[in-house]
C-alpha positions, 0 to 999 in steps of 0.5 A: 751124549745126553739122551733125548732129541737131537739138537743141531748146533747153533751157528758159529758154535765152535771151531772144530771139524771132527768126522766120525768113523763110518761103517761100511754097511751104511750108505753115506747121506746128508742129515736132513732132519732136526729133533729126531730121537737118538738111540745110543747103544753106549747108554746116556751121555751127559755133562754130568758123566765124568770123563778124564778127557774133559775139563770139569764143568758145572752140573748144569752146563749144557754141551752144544757139541753132540758127540755120536758113538761109533755104532750110532746110526748117525755116527757117519755124519759130521757137522761144520759149524755154520755162520750166523743164520745158516748151518752147513753139513758135510759127510765124510768117510774118515778112513776113505778120505784121509787114510791111504787105500788098502790100509785096513785096521788090524789087531795089534799084538799085545806088548809087555813092558816091565813097568806096565801091568796092562795090555791093550787090545785093538779091534773094530773101527776107531781103535787105538793103533799101538800099545802104550807103556807107562811107568809106575809114576804116571796115570793109567789109560783107564781111570786117572788116579794119583798114587803116593809117587805122584805130584799133585800135578800128575807128574812123577816125582822121579826125574827121567833126565837124571839131571838133579834131585829137583825136577825143573818147572819145564820138565814138570810141564812135559811130564804133566802133558805127557801123562794127560796124553796117555790117560786119554789115549782110549778116547777118540775125538777127545779134543773136540769134547774137551775144548768144545765145552769151554771154547766157542767161536766168536765168528768165522775165521778170517785172515788178519794181520799178525801182531809181532812184538813192537819195535822202534822200526815198526812204523818205518818198515813192515809188511802185510801179513798175508798174500791175498785173501784167505777164504772165509772159514767157520772152523779152523781145527780138525780132530782125527785123534784115536782113529787107528790111522796108519797114514794121512793122505797129502790132500789133508795138507793141500786142501785144509791150509787154513787149519789152525789146530790139527790133532792126529794123536793116538793113531798108528802113524809111522811118518808124516808126509812132507806136504805137512809144511803147507799148513802154514797157519797151524799154531797147534799140532798134536801127534802124540801116541803114534809110532813116528821115528822122525820128522820131515824137514818141512816141519820148519815151514810151520813157523806159526806153531806154538805147541808141537806135541810128540809124546810117546813116539820113537823119535831119536833126533829132530831136524835142524829146521825145528829152529825155524819155529821161533814162536814155539812155546812147547815141544813135547818130547817125553816118551821118545828115545831122544838124545840126552843133550836134547832132554837136558836142554829142555829140562833146564831151559825149556822148549824155546831154548832148544829151538834157539839152539837148533836155529843158531846151529843151523847149517846153510844146507844145499844152495838153490839152483841159479836163477834162470836168465830169460832171453826175450829178444836175441836181435843185436843192437848197438845201444843196450843197457841193463838195470838192477833193482834191489831192496837190500834190507837195511841193517837196523830193520834186520832184527830177530823180532822181525825175522825170528826164523832167521839165525842171528848170525845170518841177520848180522851185517857182517854176514849179509854185506858180503853176500849182497856185494857178491850178488850185485857184482855177479849180476853186473848191471849197468845201472844199480838201484838199491833201496834201504841203504843207510848213509853209513853203509853207503859211504863206508861199504857200497861206495868204496867196494863197488868203485872197483867195478867202475861204479859211481853213485848217487845217494839220498837218505829219507827226509828225516835225516835233515833234522838230525845230528850227523851221529843219528842221521847216518843210520837213516836209510834211503835210495842209492843209484850206481852206474858204470862210469865208463858207459854213462855220464851223469848229467843231473840228479834230483831228489823228490821229497813226497811229504814236502812236495805235498804240503807245498802244493797250492791245491793241497794247502789246508787239507787235513789228510795231507798233514795227518797222513802224507806228511809224517811219511818221509819217503823219497825218490832219487831221479838221475839223468844219464847220457851214454858215452858211445851212442849219445842216447839219454836216459832217466832213471827213477829209484824209489821206496814207497810207504809199506802200510796196507792201511795207507793205500791212499798215501802210497797212491799220493806218493806215486802220483807226486813222483810221476808228476815231478818226473814228467816236469823234469823230463820236459826240462831235460829235453832242453839240456845242452849237448855234451861238448867234451865227454872225456872231461866227464870221464873222471867226474865224481858226484860224491864230492871227490876231486875231479881228475883234470888234464885227461888225454882220453880221445873222443874218437868213437864217441857219438854226439848227444841225441836230441829230444823234442818232448819228455815222453821221447826220453827213455825212462826206467822207474825202479823200486819197492812200491809195496803195492800189488797188481790191482792197487791204485799204485799199479793202475796209475803206473800201468794205465797212466791215470786213475780217477779221484774216486779210486777205492784206495783213496777212500774218503780222503781229500788230496786237492786236485788229485781227488777232484780231477784224478791223477795221470802221467804221460808215459807209456809204462810197462813192467819188465816182468809182464807176467811177474815173478811168483814173488819179490818179497818172501816171508812166512806171513807174506809172499807177493810181488811188490817190487818192479822195474817199469820202462817206457815201452815207446823207446825201450824194448825188453831183451831179457829178465832174471827169473824165479827162485827155484821153487823146490828149494822154497819147499823147505825155506819158510822165508828170507833172509837166509844163508843164500838170500841176504834180504827178504826181497829178491834182486830184479834185473832186466836188459833193454834195447834203446829203440832207434827213432827210425825203427820200431820193434815189436815188444816181446813180453816175459812169460812165467807160465808152464810153457815159458822158455828158459835160455842162458 
């Protein structure tokens, strides 16, 4: 460190957070003064001082990062780079905070290696916790130098894998990085010194969408990349290198989930805690020069990792969960006794090839526990119904560019279709609402297979299919509603085309936002009207898929407002629908165009007459689907509250006719079957949240039971869906209802998913 006055760093000066070793004889305190002289027992340190751990800089460069020596009176303090206009300070006893108690620094016995002429001795605070061994062709840990046996890149000319006479480019990179790690092993906090000179933070770290490789389906289907907002941080990297640590406290992984880089190299670590998997924002992890023997399976949760350096440890094999790390560019394994086939794969084809191999060979693993069925009302009723809502992930969207962490064979339709079918059959709902079903899969698979369970179906693709040739139209996804034909009669169906409805509304003609924002999104809703054969009660079911993009919250709100406006009009019209005079005649009717079976001799004994309704709100209503909207959004507020103002924040400054002038509303009293909601309905590495719902009209329906959460312990090693047991990135939702009698009002029981919830079934 340069002599002279101590200068605080400028606000926003860098991303690093690196505590210094704390001496026991000093009482920790905040540094409160600026410009005080510094006495450094190590002598002057400046940018002109050569350092093997620092990138070369010009002689006139100024280092804004003040690094204290271990015996310096101020070494016990640490600084976090502040935002513009202010600075923040934080003290931290490194050994007390991140090292497990009752673990003291000890002298390490000198070790000998046939190729090493050096002996390392550790003593005092911050010493390196293990003996390094070097081959004759690598750099020493005192002064980096090159001998005739070295290449200009600092890598030895011999091939450690023995694969060929010529060292591959991939293995040269391994050797070079490993040599750099060994050469800098005696320099604590080397990373903050090295990168602090050249890398300056441009501002606080904020949560931002991750830009995945572009593919043709990006406009059709994607997902928000964060679940809620991540708190603002002025640094995103932590350097704990060279501190002689024997263990890391789990609090490091629990309290610093925003970290993008973590350096724990040159310590005495023998294991990494499984809670490491909580650092899901990490892009760089350096655990080189430790004593690690294996890696936890939770390493697979770090799907954003691009660099995982494990040089000079004692690792012999890697868990298959490494295959989840589809963004990994460098897996540093040199200096580990790994299996020869792993070395060969990296040497010949690089780290990505090894990760791909592990992912393709990944076994299914232990299945999760069955999802609990939560019984909310045990009262018997003659009129009950169950409904399933499920976004099944359309085949054309199930790509490796979108779901790189999933084994390719698991993404294939040939695998997923059977898992989907088994799940739908097992849940055995009376009404099944599926989203993202394309026309080919509907006709050739679902319609045919589900017919064996007495299901009949109604399907409509998105509006674009009307403008396509049959060859292309069959791959357009849409919504499919299936029903048990022995229980229900389909009275009528209706498709709501949001874009077409919007541009034909008199109040929206001439509105630029309608043409520029709503019209290009061709989403639809399928509305079906049923009658129960046995009880005569009637039911409206809405199956919908709303646009996904979080930058178009206004479009989502307009789509749902149009849907609810159309449903209220349909409900009023259907109250006048004529009673079914001959229910047996409907028994063999098929809405998909197949010939009806005539001359049925089925008896109508025990079949109740059709019930009558005086208003649309008296008809039981279910609204199911993927709304791509969380609680607190305009979509959620409109459905649950019945109205939102035309100045709602989601509308921003856009103009949508009467919707923005007068607001939006509907007459139904709708509630979510999951009143406390699940932990998530959509689960990927970049997003986990509730965006799928089953809404019901609480005036004439009451919840009897719902399908519960996924086993949370199982999720600790699974970064996202789909996988072997979950064929879509969405969860299937199922709820059971009682149709309330007009003479008896039952008190609703809400589903709770807190710590005190009861689980039955």
